[in-house]
C-alpha positions, -999 to 999 in steps of 0.1 A, spaced: 0 0 0 15 33 -11 15 65 11 -11 81 -11 -34 51 -7 -29 52 31 -39 88 30 -71 79 11 -80 54 38 -73 81 64 -98 103 46 -125 77 50 -117 70 86 -117 107 94 -149 113 75 -167 86 95 -153 100 128 -164 135 120 -199 124 111 -202 104 143 -190 135 162 -219 154 147 -202 174 120 -225 181 90 -216 157 62 -212 184 36 -188 204 58 -168 173 66 -165 163 29 -153 198 18 -129 202 48 -112 168 43 -111 172 5 -95 206 9 -69 196 35 -58 164 18 -60 180 -16 -37 208 -6 -12 184 11 -11 157 -16 -22 175 -48 -11 211 -41 -27 244 -53 -39 226 -84 -67 212 -63 -86 244 -65 -92 246 -103 -97 208 -103 -124 212 -77 -141 239 -97 -141 219 -129 -155 189 -110 -183 210 -94 -192 225 -128 -193 191 -145 -216 178 -118 -240 207 -116 -244 211 -154 -264 179 -155 -299 189 -167 -315 160 -149 -308 176 -115 -333 203 -123 -359 176 -115 -348 176 -78 -363 209 -67 -394 204 -89 -401 170 -73 -395 184 -38 -418 213 -46 -445 189 -59 -443 169 -26 -444 200 -5 -475 213 -22 -492 180 -19 -484 179 18 -501 213 22 -531 204 1 -540 175 25 -543 149 -3 -530 122 20 -557 130 46 -584 124 20 -569 92 7 -563 79 43 -598 87 54 -613 67 25 -589 37 31 -595 39 68 -632 34 64 -626 7 38 -602 -15 58 -609 -4 93 -634 -32 101 -607 -59 97 -577 -66 120 -548 -45 111 -570 -24 88 -557 9 99 -521 -3 94 -531 -15 59 -546 19 51 -514 35 63 -491 14 41 -513 19 11 -515 57 17 -477 59 21 -473 39 -12 -496 62 -31 -481 93 -15 -446 81 -23 -457 78 -59 -468 114 -59 -440 131 -40 -406 113 -44 -394 124 -10 -395 107 24 -399 137 47 -433 148 33 -447 112 37 -434 105 71 -444 139 85 -479 137 72 -486 101 82 -471 106 116 -496 134 124 -524 116 106 -521 78 112 -503 73 145 -528 91 167 -557 73 149 -541 39 155 -532 46 191 -567 59 198 -580 25 187 -556 6 209 -531 -4 183 -497 -16 196 -474 15 198 -445 -4 182 -467 -14 153 -483 20 148 -449 39 147 -431 11 128 -458 11 100 -453 48 94 -415 46 95 -415 16 71 -442 30 48 -426 65 48 -393 50 36 -410 38 4 -405 73 -10 -368 66 -15 -376 37 -39 -410 41 -55 -408 65 -85 -406 94 -88 -378 90 -62 -355 120 -58 -328 95 -49 -330 78 -83 -330 112 -100 -297 120 -83 -282 85 -88 -289 83 -125 -264 110 -137 -238 98 -112 -239 62 -125 -245 73 -162 -279 55 -162 -312 65 -176 -334 79 -149 -365 66 -168 -351 31 -168 -343 34 -131 -379 44 -124 -392 14 -144 -368 -9 -126 -376 4 -91 -414 4 -94 -419 -34 -89 -395 -38 -60 -411 -8 -43 -446 -22 -47 -433 -57 -37 -419 -42 -5 -452 -25 3 -469 -58 -3 -446 -76 21 -453 -49 47 -490 -56 43 -484 -94 45 -464 -90 77 -491 -68 93 -518 -93 83 -499 -122 98 -490 -103 130 -526 -91 136 -539 -126 130 -514 -142 155 -519 -114 181 -554 -100 177 -548 -73 204 -519 -58 184 -542 -44 157 -579 -47 166 -607 -40 141 -630 -10 145 -667 -12 148 -688 -13 116 -711 13 132 -683 39 130 -683 39 92 -700 70 77 -709 50 45 -711 13 37 -713 -11 8 -709 1 -28 -711 37 -17 -680 32 4 -660 18 -26 -672 46 -49 -664 73 -23 -629 59 -18 -623 58 -55 -634 94 -59 -610 104 -31 -581 87 -48 -587 102 -83 -565 133 -79 -535 112 -68 -541 87 -95 -542 115 -120 -509 128 -107 -492 94 -107 -503 88 -144 -492 123 -154 -457 119 -139 -448 82 -140 -468 75 -171 -451 102 -191 -416 91 -180 -420 53 -184 -440 57 -216 -412 78 -231 -434 108 -236 -414 131 -214 -380 132 -197 -378 131 -159 -370 168 -159 -400 176 -180 -423 153 -160 -412 170 -128 -425 202 -142 -457 185 -151 -459 171 -116 -453 205 -99 -481 221 -121 -505 192 -114 -498 195 -77 -508 232 -78 -540 223 -97 -549 196 -71 -542 221 -43 -564 246 -60 -591 220 -63 -589 214 -25 -589 252 -19 -555 250 -4 -536 270 -30 -530 300 -6 -501 324 -5 -490 309 29 -490 273 16 -471 282 -16 -446 302 4 -440 274 29 -437 249 1 -411 271 -16 -391 275 16 -391 238 22 -380 232 -14 -352 258 -10 -339 242 22 -340 206 10 -325 214 -24 -297 235 -9 -289 206 15 -289 180 -12 -268 201 -36 -243 211 -9 -237 174 -2 -234 168 -40 -207 195 -42 -188 182 -12 -189 146 -24 -177 156 -59 -146 173 -45 -140 145 -19 -143 118 -46 -119 136 -69 -92 138 -42 -99 102 -30 -96 88 -65 -65 109 -72 -48 93 -42 -56 58 -55 -84 51 -30 -107 37 -57 -82 13 -70 -73 1 -35 -109 -6 -26 -114 -24 -59 -84 -46 -53 -95 -54 -18 -130 -64 -29 -119 -84 -59 -94 -102 -36 -121 -116 -14 -122 -154 -16 -159 -162 -19 -168 -147 -53 -190 -119 -65 -220 -126 -42 -199 -124 -11 -185 -91 -25 -220 -78 -29 -229 -89 6 -199 -71 20 -208 -39 1 -244 -41 13 -233 -47 49 -210 -17 48 -238 5 35 -261 -8 62 -237 1 89 -229 35 74 -266 42 72 -267 45 110 -245 76 108 -249 90 73 -281 100 54 -289 85 20 -277 116 2 -243 110 18 -242 73 11 -252 79 -25 -222 102 -33 -197 88 -8 
């Protein structure tokens, strides 16, 4: 191992240590890249960093990030999730685990409309958890369902994570969306299966609500639920349908999604100055955070690869004795452990 490669390993160790100590990931990335770059590369690190940043940020697909975040923020303000959850709540509430089923399905639908995790988790925490606890659902199940369902937004298209990952890996975002759709729905189905089995084995974990508490029943209930879901289905078709069908690029579809979200908010009479302003502020904060990490990771990766860190890690992984599947397992295990300390934005670029 050369001195440069030892320095590259030191960068990773220090990065993990700084993150564990509470230093913001973007600041840690930029600080370490600057220090190690000046020591081992010299003053040339500055123009190299500027070229790397420019090359990263000129990607047209990244325009979709703020538009998808804005779309999710507007939908959160328009209370679409509340309408969908209310319909599913009355539809499934009379069976064991019904409220948990409704929560997972609502999270899945909302994930297909927003592409971000925060909007789904925040909305469903305020909406579903009190409702389940009021009806004597197990606390662990009630909170776990929201956490698990909310995380679907990172996988089910239009996922902001996939929008960011596509340019970095030189992959088509539209193909990533098509590839991630089935695994995301499969994961949601497995959540529902687990809830069903758990509530059947332990009836007190997720008791059914009384039929008398339903406002409507029978065919009227199904029709009412379908009507409540129409706006979200319209948005899903407008965004995902246009991307997967090849009608529009992800960037173009994100603009369509943002406009559709504004139309839906207007339909629910939630398109107010305050809501639009708050959604714009949220978009600004989230986008700035994501892009700051992208910039820091771009510089960090440039220095790390210059020092030979990429070749070193590749040689270590390829030298493992049990073949490609063991290598994949090791990589997934490392990502799993790092996920305790670093957000998905950091893992994606680091």
